[in-house]
Backbone as numpy.savetxt, mean C-alpha at the origin, in Angstrom:
# Nx Ny Nz CAx CAy CAz Cx Cy Cz
14.22 -13.05 6.72 15.07 -12.46 7.75 14.59 -12.90 9.12
15.47 -13.36 9.96 15.10 -13.78 11.30 14.79 -12.56 12.14
13.80 -12.70 13.03 13.45 -11.60 13.91 14.60 -11.34 14.86
14.98 -10.08 15.00 16.07 -9.72 15.90 15.58 -8.92 17.10
14.32 -8.59 17.12 13.76 -7.82 18.23 12.28 -8.15 18.35
11.75 -7.95 19.55 10.31 -8.14 19.74 9.55 -7.08 18.96
8.49 -7.49 18.29 7.70 -6.55 17.48 6.82 -5.70 18.39
6.92 -4.39 18.23 6.11 -3.46 19.00 5.08 -2.73 18.14
5.21 -2.86 16.82 4.25 -2.24 15.91 4.12 -3.09 14.66
2.89 -3.23 14.19 2.61 -3.89 12.91 2.04 -2.85 11.97
2.63 -2.75 10.79 2.20 -1.77 9.79 1.74 -2.54 8.55
0.49 -2.30 8.16 -0.13 -2.98 7.03 -0.07 -2.11 5.77
0.20 -2.73 4.63 -0.22 -2.15 3.36 -1.74 -2.28 3.30
-2.40 -1.47 2.48 -3.86 -1.54 2.36 -4.27 -2.41 1.16
-4.07 -1.92 -0.06 -4.50 -2.65 -1.24 -3.76 -3.96 -1.41
-4.53 -5.05 -1.54 -3.95 -6.37 -1.72 -3.70 -7.11 -0.43
-3.68 -6.40 0.70 -3.50 -7.02 2.01 -4.79 -6.93 2.81
-5.30 -5.72 3.00 -6.54 -5.52 3.75 -7.73 -5.20 2.85
-7.47 -4.87 1.60 -8.56 -4.42 0.73 -8.37 -4.92 -0.69
-9.49 -5.05 -1.37 -9.51 -5.53 -2.76 -9.18 -4.40 -3.72
-8.28 -4.67 -4.65 -7.96 -3.74 -5.73 -8.43 -4.37 -7.02
-9.42 -3.76 -7.65 -10.10 -4.43 -8.76 -9.62 -4.01 -10.14
-8.74 -3.01 -10.23 -8.39 -2.49 -11.54 -7.29 -3.22 -12.27
-6.63 -4.17 -11.60 -5.46 -4.81 -12.19 -5.78 -5.56 -13.49
-6.81 -6.42 -13.52 -7.06 -7.15 -14.78 -7.34 -6.24 -15.97
-8.13 -5.20 -15.78 -8.45 -4.33 -16.91 -7.23 -3.54 -17.36
-6.40 -3.09 -16.42 -5.20 -2.35 -16.80 -4.21 -3.27 -17.51
-4.08 -4.51 -17.03 -3.22 -5.47 -17.72 -3.65 -5.66 -19.16
-4.96 -5.80 -19.37 -5.48 -6.02 -20.72 -5.21 -4.81 -21.61
-5.48 -3.62 -21.09 -5.28 -2.40 -21.88 -3.82 -2.19 -22.24
-2.92 -2.53 -21.29 -1.49 -2.27 -21.49 -0.77 -3.43 -22.16
-1.46 -4.59 -22.32 -0.82 -5.74 -22.93 0.28 -6.34 -22.07
0.07 -6.34 -20.75 1.06 -6.86 -19.80 0.65 -8.28 -19.39
1.62 -9.17 -19.29 1.33 -10.60 -19.13 0.99 -11.03 -17.71
1.54 -10.37 -16.69 1.37 -10.86 -15.33 1.13 -9.71 -14.36
0.51 -10.04 -13.22 0.30 -9.04 -12.18 1.63 -8.51 -11.66
2.61 -9.39 -11.51 3.92 -8.95 -11.00 4.54 -7.92 -11.93
4.47 -8.19 -13.23 5.03 -7.25 -14.21 4.28 -5.93 -14.16
2.95 -5.99 -14.04 2.16 -4.76 -13.97 2.53 -3.94 -12.75
2.61 -4.59 -11.58 2.92 -3.83 -10.36 4.33 -3.26 -10.41
5.26 -3.98 -10.99 6.62 -3.46 -11.12 6.60 -2.18 -11.95
5.86 -2.20 -13.06 5.79 -1.01 -13.91 5.02 0.11 -13.22
3.91 -0.24 -12.55 3.09 0.77 -11.88 3.88 1.47 -10.78
4.57 0.70 -9.98 5.27 1.27 -8.82 6.50 2.08 -9.22
6.97 1.91 -10.44 8.12 2.67 -10.90 7.75 3.73 -11.94
6.47 3.83 -12.29 6.01 4.83 -13.26 6.09 6.22 -12.64
6.74 7.14 -13.32 6.93 8.48 -12.75 5.61 9.24 -12.57
4.62 9.00 -13.43 3.33 9.65 -13.25 2.61 9.13 -12.01
2.69 7.82 -11.78 2.10 7.24 -10.58 2.81 7.75 -9.35
4.14 7.74 -9.38 4.92 8.20 -8.24 4.64 9.67 -7.93
4.53 10.48 -8.96 4.24 11.90 -8.74 2.87 12.10 -8.11
1.88 11.41 -8.66 0.50 11.55 -8.14 0.42 11.08 -6.70
1.05 9.96 -6.40 0.93 9.41 -5.05 1.87 10.09 -4.06
2.74 10.98 -4.55 3.50 11.87 -3.68 2.77 13.20 -3.48
1.61 13.35 -4.13 0.90 14.62 -4.08 1.49 15.67 -4.99
2.22 15.22 -6.05 2.96 16.15 -6.88 2.29 16.57 -8.17
1.10 16.05 -8.48 0.39 16.47 -9.68 -1.10 16.27 -9.46
-1.90 16.84 -10.32 -3.35 16.69 -10.22 -3.79 15.33 -10.75
-5.01 14.95 -10.42 -5.57 13.71 -10.94 -5.63 13.74 -12.47
-5.96 14.88 -13.02 -6.07 15.00 -14.47 -4.70 14.86 -15.15
-3.67 15.46 -14.55 -2.32 15.32 -15.09 -1.84 13.88 -15.00
-2.13 13.25 -13.88 -1.79 11.84 -13.70 -2.44 10.97 -14.77
-3.73 11.14 -14.98 -4.45 10.31 -15.95 -3.91 10.52 -17.36
-3.68 11.76 -17.74 -3.16 12.04 -19.07 -1.77 11.44 -19.25
-0.94 11.53 -18.21 0.41 11.00 -18.29 0.43 9.49 -18.41
-0.38 8.80 -17.61 -0.41 7.34 -17.66 -0.95 6.86 -19.00
-2.03 7.46 -19.47 -2.61 7.05 -20.75 -1.59 7.21 -21.88
-0.85 8.32 -21.88 0.13 8.55 -22.93 1.32 7.60 -22.81
1.88 7.48 -21.60 3.09 6.67 -21.41 2.83 5.18 -21.60
1.64 4.74 -21.21 1.34 3.31 -21.29 0.63 2.94 -22.59
0.29 3.93 -23.41 -0.39 3.65 -24.67 -1.72 2.93 -24.48
-2.56 3.45 -23.58 -3.76 2.71 -23.18 -4.91 2.77 -24.18
-4.89 3.73 -25.07 -5.92 3.76 -26.11 -7.29 4.22 -25.64
-7.36 4.89 -24.49 -8.61 5.49 -24.02 -8.34 6.94 -23.65
-9.39 7.70 -23.48 -9.24 9.10 -23.09 -8.86 9.18 -21.61
-8.07 10.19 -21.22 -7.71 10.35 -19.81 -8.91 10.41 -18.87
-9.98 11.06 -19.30 -11.16 11.14 -18.44 -11.78 9.78 -18.18
-11.78 8.93 -19.20 -12.32 7.58 -19.04 -11.43 6.76 -18.11
-10.10 6.91 -18.28 -9.19 6.20 -17.38 -9.40 6.65 -15.94
-9.55 7.94 -15.72 -9.73 8.45 -14.36 -11.03 7.95 -13.76
-12.08 7.87 -14.56 -13.35 7.32 -14.07 -13.17 5.87 -13.61
-12.44 5.08 -14.41 -12.18 3.69 -14.02 -11.31 3.62 -12.77
-10.29 4.45 -12.73 -9.33 4.46 -11.62 -10.02 4.75 -10.29
-10.98 5.64 -10.30 -11.68 6.01 -9.07 -12.37 4.80 -8.42
-12.73 3.80 -9.23 -13.41 2.64 -8.70 -12.51 1.43 -8.44
-11.21 1.62 -8.52 -10.29 0.49 -8.36 -10.31 -0.12 -6.97
-10.45 0.69 -5.95 -10.44 0.19 -4.57 -11.88 0.03 -4.12
-12.30 -1.22 -3.95 -13.71 -1.49 -3.71 -14.08 -1.49 -2.24
-13.48 -2.38 -1.47 -13.90 -2.57 -0.09 -12.82 -3.36 0.64
-12.86 -3.36 1.96 -11.94 -4.23 2.70 -12.29 -5.69 2.46
-11.28 -6.55 2.53 -11.53 -7.98 2.50 -12.30 -8.41 3.74
-13.05 -9.49 3.63 -13.68 -10.08 4.80 -12.61 -10.41 5.84
-12.86 -10.03 7.07 -11.93 -10.31 8.16 -10.85 -9.27 8.36
-10.79 -8.26 7.49 -9.72 -7.26 7.60 -9.86 -6.43 8.88
-11.07 -5.97 9.16 -11.25 -5.16 10.36 -10.96 -5.98 11.62
-11.37 -7.22 11.60 -11.12 -8.08 12.77 -9.62 -8.32 12.96
-8.88 -8.47 11.87 -7.43 -8.66 11.98 -6.77 -7.40 12.56
-7.14 -6.25 12.05 -6.56 -5.01 12.56 -6.87 -4.86 14.05
-8.09 -5.16 14.43 -8.47 -5.06 15.85 -7.66 -6.02 16.71
-7.45 -7.24 16.21 -6.68 -8.23 16.97 -5.24 -7.77 17.15
-4.67 -7.18 16.12 -3.31 -6.66 16.23 -3.26 -5.49 17.19
-4.24 -4.59 17.09 -4.25 -3.39 17.95 -4.37 -3.74 19.43
-4.92 -4.90 19.73 -4.99 -5.34 21.13 -3.64 -5.79 21.65
-2.72 -6.12 20.75 -1.42 -6.67 21.14 -0.29 -5.64 21.07
-0.40 -4.72 20.10 0.69 -3.76 19.89 0.15 -2.58 19.07
1.02 -1.65 18.75 0.65 -0.53 17.89 0.31 -1.05 16.49
-0.77 -0.54 15.92 -1.20 -0.94 14.57 -1.23 0.29 13.67
-0.69 0.13 12.46 -0.70 1.24 11.51 -0.83 0.73 10.09
-0.97 1.65 9.16 -0.94 1.30 7.74 0.04 2.21 7.03
0.63 1.70 5.97 1.53 2.46 5.11 1.13 2.15 3.69
0.61 3.15 2.99 0.03 2.90 1.68 0.48 3.96 0.68
0.83 3.51 -0.52 0.93 4.44 -1.64 -0.50 4.84 -1.99
-0.82 6.08 -1.71 -2.21 6.51 -1.72 -2.33 7.88 -2.38
-3.51 8.16 -2.90 -3.81 9.45 -3.51 -5.10 9.99 -2.91
-5.31 11.27 -3.07 -6.48 11.91 -2.48 -7.78 11.39 -3.07
-7.77 10.96 -4.33 -8.98 10.44 -4.97 -9.52 9.25 -4.20
-8.69 8.25 -4.00 -9.15 7.03 -3.32 -9.36 7.26 -1.82
-8.50 8.05 -1.21 -8.61 8.23 0.24 -9.88 9.01 0.60
-10.08 10.14 -0.03 -11.20 11.01 0.36 -12.55 10.39 0.02
-12.63 9.74 -1.14 -13.93 9.24 -1.60 -14.32 7.92 -0.94
-13.33 7.11 -0.59 -13.65 5.73 -0.20 -12.98 5.30 1.10
-11.67 5.20 1.09 -10.96 4.47 2.13 -11.05 5.15 3.49
-11.02 6.46 3.52 -11.07 7.17 4.81 -12.34 6.88 5.59
-13.38 6.38 4.91 -14.66 6.10 5.57 -14.77 4.67 6.10
-13.79 3.83 5.82 -13.86 2.45 6.28 -13.70 2.37 7.80
-14.52 1.57 8.48 -14.38 1.43 9.93 -13.00 0.94 10.38
-12.34 0.11 9.57 -11.04 -0.42 10.00 -10.01 0.68 10.17
-10.17 1.79 9.44 -9.21 2.90 9.57 -9.21 3.45 10.99
-10.38 3.46 11.61 -10.48 3.97 12.98 -9.80 3.06 13.99
-9.52 1.82 13.60 -8.84 0.87 14.48 -7.32 1.08 14.47
-6.83 1.86 13.53 -5.40 2.05 13.37 -4.89 3.19 14.25
-3.75 2.97 14.87 -3.13 4.02 15.67 -2.42 5.05 14.81
-1.91 4.62 13.67 -1.17 5.52 12.77 -1.56 5.21 11.33
-1.75 6.25 10.54 -2.06 6.13 9.12 -0.98 6.89 8.35
-0.18 6.17 7.58 0.89 6.76 6.79 0.50 6.67 5.32
0.28 7.82 4.68 -0.18 7.88 3.30 0.83 8.64 2.46
1.19 8.06 1.33 2.27 8.63 0.53 1.98 10.06 0.09
0.74 10.34 -0.30 0.47 11.68 -0.84 0.54 12.74 0.24
0.40 12.35 1.50 0.56 13.29 2.61 2.02 13.40 3.06
2.78 12.31 2.88 4.18 12.29 3.30 5.12 12.85 2.25
4.67 12.93 1.00 5.50 13.45 -0.07 6.56 12.48 -0.56
6.37 11.19 -0.28 7.29 10.16 -0.73 6.53 8.85 -0.83
7.05 7.91 -1.62 6.30 6.69 -1.93 7.15 5.45 -1.66
6.45 4.33 -1.41 7.12 3.02 -1.43 7.54 2.72 -2.87
8.69 2.12 -3.10 9.61 1.53 -2.13 10.77 2.41 -1.73
10.65 3.75 -1.84 11.76 4.63 -1.54 12.11 4.58 -0.05
13.37 4.64 0.24 13.87 4.55 1.61 13.23 5.59 2.53
13.03 6.79 2.00 12.56 7.91 2.82 11.23 7.61 3.51
10.33 6.92 2.82 9.01 6.71 3.41 9.08 5.79 4.62
9.93 4.77 4.55 10.08 3.88 5.69 10.78 4.59 6.85
11.73 5.43 6.53 12.42 6.19 7.58 11.45 7.13 8.30
10.48 7.68 7.57 9.48 8.54 8.21 8.58 7.73 9.15
8.25 6.52 8.75 7.45 5.64 9.62 8.23 5.33 10.90
9.49 4.96 10.76 10.32 4.63 11.92 10.42 5.82 12.86
10.64 7.00 12.31 10.79 8.20 13.14 9.50 8.52 13.89
8.37 8.39 13.21 7.08 8.70 13.85 6.76 7.69 14.94
7.01 6.43 14.69 6.72 5.40 15.69 7.71 5.43 16.84
8.88 6.06 16.62 9.92 6.18 17.65 10.34 4.81 18.17
10.54 3.90 17.24 11.00 2.55 17.55 12.25 2.25 16.72
12.96 1.20 17.08 14.01 0.74 16.18 13.34 0.07 14.99
13.96 0.10 13.81 13.33 -0.54 12.65 12.98 -2.00 12.89
13.83 -2.72 13.62 13.60 -4.15 13.84 12.41 -4.43 14.75
11.89 -3.41 15.42 10.71 -3.57 16.27 9.41 -3.37 15.49
9.53 -3.11 14.19 8.37 -2.86 13.33 8.24 -4.00 12.33
7.05 -4.59 12.25 6.73 -5.61 11.25 5.86 -4.98 10.18
6.27 -5.10 8.93 5.56 -4.53 7.79 5.11 -5.65 6.87
3.84 -5.62 6.45 3.33 -6.62 5.51 2.77 -5.91 4.28
3.14 -6.41 3.10 2.77 -5.79 1.83 2.65 -6.89 0.80
1.80 -6.69 -0.21 1.64 -7.72 -1.23 2.66 -7.62 -2.35
3.44 -6.56 -2.40 4.42 -6.38 -3.46 5.83 -6.54 -2.92
6.59 -7.45 -3.53 7.93 -7.76 -3.04 8.85 -6.55 -3.10
8.69 -5.70 -4.09 9.55 -4.52 -4.21 9.41 -3.62 -2.98
8.20 -3.56 -2.41 7.98 -2.75 -1.21 8.52 -3.44 0.04
8.39 -4.76 0.08 8.96 -5.54 1.18 10.48 -5.38 1.20
11.10 -5.48 0.03 12.55 -5.32 -0.05 12.97 -3.92 0.40
12.18 -2.91 0.04 12.48 -1.55 0.48 12.45 -1.41 1.98
11.46 -2.04 2.61 11.36 -2.00 4.07 12.52 -2.74 4.73
12.87 -3.88 4.19 13.98 -4.65 4.76 15.30 -3.89 4.65
15.46 -3.12 3.59 16.70 -2.36 3.41 16.88 -1.32 4.51
15.78 -0.89 5.11 15.83 0.08 6.21 15.94 -0.64 7.57
15.75 -1.95 7.58 15.89 -2.72 8.80 14.60 -3.22 9.41
13.47 -2.93 8.76 12.20 -3.44 9.27 12.11 -4.95 9.07
11.38 -5.61 9.94 10.95 -6.97 9.64 9.81 -6.84 8.63
9.88 -7.56 7.54 8.89 -7.37 6.47 8.62 -8.68 5.76
7.34 -8.87 5.39 6.93 -10.09 4.71 5.97 -9.76 3.57
6.10 -10.49 2.48 5.15 -10.38 1.38 3.95 -11.27 1.69
2.77 -10.69 1.71 1.54 -11.45 1.96 0.47 -10.94 1.01
-0.49 -11.82 0.72 -1.63 -11.43 -0.10 -2.89 -11.82 0.65
-3.68 -10.82 1.03 -4.95 -11.08 1.69 -4.83 -11.25 3.20
-5.98 -11.36 3.81 -6.08 -11.38 5.26 -5.48 -12.64 5.87
-5.74 -13.80 5.28 -5.26 -15.05 5.86 -3.74 -15.10 5.90
-3.09 -14.71 4.79 -1.63 -14.72 4.77 -1.07 -13.67 5.74
-1.72 -12.51 5.80 -1.26 -11.48 6.73 -1.37 -11.96 8.17
-2.50 -12.55 8.51 -2.69 -13.05 9.88 -1.61 -14.08 10.24
-1.35 -15.01 9.33 -0.35 -16.04 9.60 1.03 -15.45 9.81
1.43 -14.52 8.97 2.75 -13.91 9.09 2.88 -13.10 10.37
1.83 -12.36 10.71 1.87 -11.50 11.90 1.92 -12.31 13.18
1.05 -13.30 13.27 0.96 -14.01 14.56 2.03 -15.09 14.73
2.78 -15.38 13.67 4.00 -16.16 13.87 5.02 -15.35 14.67
4.97 -14.04 14.50 5.92 -13.15 15.17 5.40 -12.69 16.53
4.10 -12.42 16.63 3.55 -11.88 17.86 3.31 -12.93 18.94
3.25 -14.23 18.55 2.98 -15.25 19.57 4.26 -15.99 19.94
């Protein structure tokens, strides 16, 4: 989509763009799924995942539901133990990228997130303090790629959708943002995010 307005805010996805998500290979193996794209499509549309990341069920209910629905062959407690360690650390250069963006315009993140990962790990990362706005699904009560979550971002930023650039590693989420009118690009990792952002900001 061609840019129709000057970008006044950049909103980052976290996992896969600014931070490493390590659980994908093991979950693919357990579920017998062939590709990362197929796994993310199923994950992002799984009702247990959506409920948990909307703040609608407990971690224990989420784990039991995913194990049963996906036929994972492990106990829910074991799955939850593994899940807690899925988000490891920011990618090299992530904090510097966020800082560079924040010097030019409003910087925020929009993440399908749960209290387990946020409270234990991500909220303590220095790059979070560089963000002007933090939009988390479990606090907003809605998840990507649903229209409502992008509309809440637009309303909070008090900008037109076309003045917001959103970067995410999952195409389904990029398409959701574009449907609301945001400028949005699929990127994986810091280098791709930097290239997409500064093509627009410069």
